[in-house]
N, C-alpha and C positions, 0 to 999 in steps of 0.2 A: 680467871682470865677473861680478857675481853674478846668478843667475837671479832676475828679477823676479817670476816666477810663485809664489804660495803653496804651501808643501808641507803635505802632510796627514800628520798624526801616525797611528799604527797604529790609534788608537782611533776616529778620524774617518771618516766615511761620506760619499762624494761623491754618493750618490743621494739625489733629492729627499725631504723628509720625508714620512712616510706618516701619513694622518689617523688619529686614534684611532677604533678601531672599537667601543670599549666601549659608547658610547650606543647604536649601531645594534643591538648584540647584546642590550642590555637592552630596547630596544624590540621586538626579535623574540620575546623570551622572553614580553614582556607580551601581545603579539598572539597567541602560541601558546597562552597560557593562556586568553585569551578564546575563541579558536577551540575549545580542549578543553571549555569550558563550553557553548558554542553546540551542539557535536555531543552532548552529554550533555543538552541542553536537554529533549527531549521526555521522557526518563526522569525527569529531575529533576522536571519539572511534574507527571508522573503521580504520583510519591512525595508531592509537597506536597498535591496534589488529595486523594489518598486520606487523608493525615493531617488535612486540614482537614475533610473529610466524616465521617470517624470521630469527630472532636471535635464536630461539629455534631448527628449523628444516632446514638444508640446502636445503631440498627439496622443501620447500614451494615456494620460489620465482623463481623457474624455470619455463621457458615458458610452458612446459607440464602440470605442476600442475596449472599454473594460467588459462590455457585453461579448465583443469577440474573443477575448480571453477566456471568460467563463464556458463560452460555447465550445472552443476548442479544447479546453481541459476536461470537459464533462466526461467523455468516452474514457480517456486515461484514468480519471479519478475513480470511475466505476471499476474498471479493470485492476486498478491499484488495490481496491478493497477486496477483491477476490484473491488477488495475488498476496495479499497480507495474510489471509487465512492460511494459505498454504505454507508460506514462510514462517509463521509462527509454529508450524509442526517440523521445521527443518527441510521443507520440501521446495520445489519450483515448478511453475508451470509454464513452459515455453510455448504452449499452443493457443494462448488467448488470442493473439492476433488472427490466426487462421480461423479459430472458432468464431470470431466476430464475422469474419467474411462469409464463413458457411452459414451462420445463423441469418445474416442479412438477405443473402440469395435464396435460402429455403423460405423466407418471408415473403420475398417478392413474388416467387413462384406460386406460393399458396394465395396470395392475394390476386394474382393473375386469374387463378382458377375458381376462387370462392367468392371474392369481391367483399370480404368480411374483414373488418379490423380486428375483431376478437381472435379469429382463427389465425390470422397474420402474426399477432404477439404471441399467441400460445405456441406457434410453430416455432418462432425465433427463440423462445425460452426453452423449448423442448429440445431443440437441436443443440443448443448450448449446453444443457444439462447432460445429454447424452454424450458428447465428447468428454465432459468432465468425468462421467461415470467410467468410461473407457479408461482414462487416465488412472482413476482412483482404483479400480478392479484390477486394471493390468499390473499397476505397480504392487499392490499389496498382495494379491493372490498369484500373480506371475512370479513372485519372489525376485523381483529385479533389484540389483544393488543399489539403484538410485532413480528417483523419478525423472531426472534429466534424460533418461533413456526413453521412456513411454512418451513423455511430453514432446521430446523432440520428434518421435515418430508420428504422433498425432498432428503435429505442426505441419508436417508434409501431407499427411493423409487428409485432413480437413482442407487445406489449401487445394489439393488436387479435387476433392470432391466439389469444392465451390466451382473451380474452373469447368469441371465436366458439367455440372448441372445448369451453370449460365451459359455454357458454349464460348466460355472465354470472353463474353461481353458483358457489361452491365444490364441488369433487368430493371427497367425503368417502371416507377410507379409505385406508391405506398398510400395505404389508407389515410385519411385525414387525421385520425387519432395519432399515428405515428409521426406524421409531419408537424403536427401540433407540439407533441411531447419532445421531438428533436430539434426541430427548426423554428418553432413559434417563439413568441414573446409574451411575457406577462404585461399585457397593456394596462391592466387595472393598477399595477404597481409602478411600472416604468417601461417604456417602449422599448428601451436597449436590453432590459433585464431577461435572459433566456430561460423558457419553461425548463430545459435541461437542467438548470441549477436545481431546481425544486426536486427533480428526479434523483439528482446527486444527493441532495440533502435527506431525501426519504431512504434512499438505500443506506447512506451512513447512519441514521438513526436506527434502522432495523439492525444492521450488522453490530452497532455498538451495544445495543440492548441484548442482542444475543450472546456477546461476548461477555458483558458484565452481569446479567442476570439469569442466564441459564446454566444449567450444569455442564451442558455441551461447551460452553464458552470456557469453563474452567478446565475441563479436559482438554481443550486445544492447546492452553498455555503449559499444562501439565505434561503433555506428550512433548511438546516442544522443549520445554525446560530439562526434563529429565525422562526420557523414553523408558528406561528400565525402572525408575522409581513409580512412573505411571502404571506400568504393567503390575507390580507388587501390590499397588493400592487397587487394583481391580479395574482400571480404566480401560474401556474397550478400544485399545490403540488402533486396531484395524479398521473398526467402524468410524472412528474420529477422522482417519486419514482419508478414507473413501469419501466421507461427507465433505471434507474441505475442498476436494478436487471437483466434486459435484457443484458446490457453491461456486467455485471459480468458474467453472464452464457456465452455470446459470447467470452470473453477472456479465460473462462475455455477451451473453444473449440480450441482456439489458443494454449494455454498451451498444450492440448492433441496432438496437431501437433508436437510440440516440444518433448513431451515424447514418443509418439509412433514412431517418426522419429529416435529417439535415440536408441531405443530398437527394431525397426522393427517388431512391433506388437501392438495389441491392447488387453489389459488385463483388467479383471474386478477388479483386486488388485491395479492398478495404483492410485495414489493420496491419499493413505491411510494417514491421518493426514495432507493432505496438506492445508486444510482450515485453521488449527491452525497455520502452518508456514506463511500463507498469512496474517492472522490477526496479528501475532507477527511482521511481516515485516513492516505493516502499523504502528503499535503502536510504534514500536522501532524508526521508521521514524519521530515520533512526532505528528501524527494525533491524534485527540481527538474524544473519543466517544461520547462527547457532541455535535459533528457535527460542520461543518462549518470551520474546520481548518485541514490542510495537504496539500501536493502538491506530485506531481509525483516524483521528484528528491530524496525527503526524503524516499519515498516509496522503491525506487530502492536501496538506501543506506541500508535500513533495510534488504531487501532481501539478499544483498550481505554479509551482516554482518551475517546472518544465514549461508550461504554457506562457508564462512570463518571459521566461528567458527566449523562447522562439518568438514570441510576438514582439518583444523589444527589439531583438536583432533584426527582425524583419523590418521594422520601422527606421532602424538605423541602416539599413542596406548592407548588413554584414553577409558575407558569403556563407552559403549553406554549409560548406566544409568546415567552416570555423564554429558554426552553431554546434555541430557534432562533437568537436574538440572540446568545447566549453562544457557540455553536458557531460562528457566522459571525465573532464577534470572535477566537476562538482561531485560525480559518484565517488571518484576516489577520495576526495576530501571527506565525503560523508562517511565512507567505510572506515577511513583512518580515525575519525572523530569517534566512531563506534568503539573502535580498538582502545583508543585513549579513555574513553569513558568506562570501559569494563576494568582497565588498571586502576583508575581513580576510584571506583566502587570498592574494589579489593582493598586498595589502602585506606579509604575511608572506614571500612569496617574494622581493621586493625588499629587505626588511631582511635575510634570511638571505644574500642574494648580497653585500650591503654588508659584512656582518660576516664574510664568509669571507676 
């Protein structure tokens, strides 16, 4: 009898048919392109803003005004880099504006007593780091539910100390090294280019190297990305969190050098609402409040965007209240873009797996 079972020719395959992966691959490419555009979003928006403002105001793109933008953005950029470190660990530092004011007042008082530029700078940095240490240790070892609480408290305390030490009035006088760093220009390069931009660049390089090349930097991303996972891997979570708040306070002291040098004084009113500008710069730059995402370059772009918005609106005689509204809208759009990016990344991973 003949075998009733069908025979397969050499060209036939007994395996079940495999679904065509071409559509998934095409969708993966599309989602990847959208992700690329979202990641470049802050830079592209900045370029568009500069082009639009240059067209609306003939003064905007002049060397002198560009120098003003860089000078006015310098302190916010430095604060934003400190705020970035905190936000990477799922935290927030509301005290940086008040810390800036306290550091500037302490520096002015020390200079009045010692007439020493070195002592003045050291005092400003020390004052900032001490406020940061209070924030870090208070949050971690005080077992507070969120850093919002301790940093909101030190926002008020530092501002009160600055007012008390200064007697409610600006303290005039800063050493030449501070006025040169904060208010001088690089005449050897261009008379309009501020020295503060070099200070910002130096801080950016140091912070970037720390995040990329040191184990401490990897720990920061690990703590923010998955606190429980970092704990299981043996990452010293408490030490990392304390260190980022100290760094945030220290950089507020550096920002105080820029501000006090530009105005040749230390004032208890310095840095009002600067904490909101710093947070806005980091968020506009694409960092996530969920932690573990963000970089120095985008934080600097966010700070520059805020400076460009304010400068351009001043040139166009836009009312101050409208400036606040515009910055608020930009922040909302930046946060929403982060939400969209998170969803697209999840979708991209699924499509890549399906196309593999």
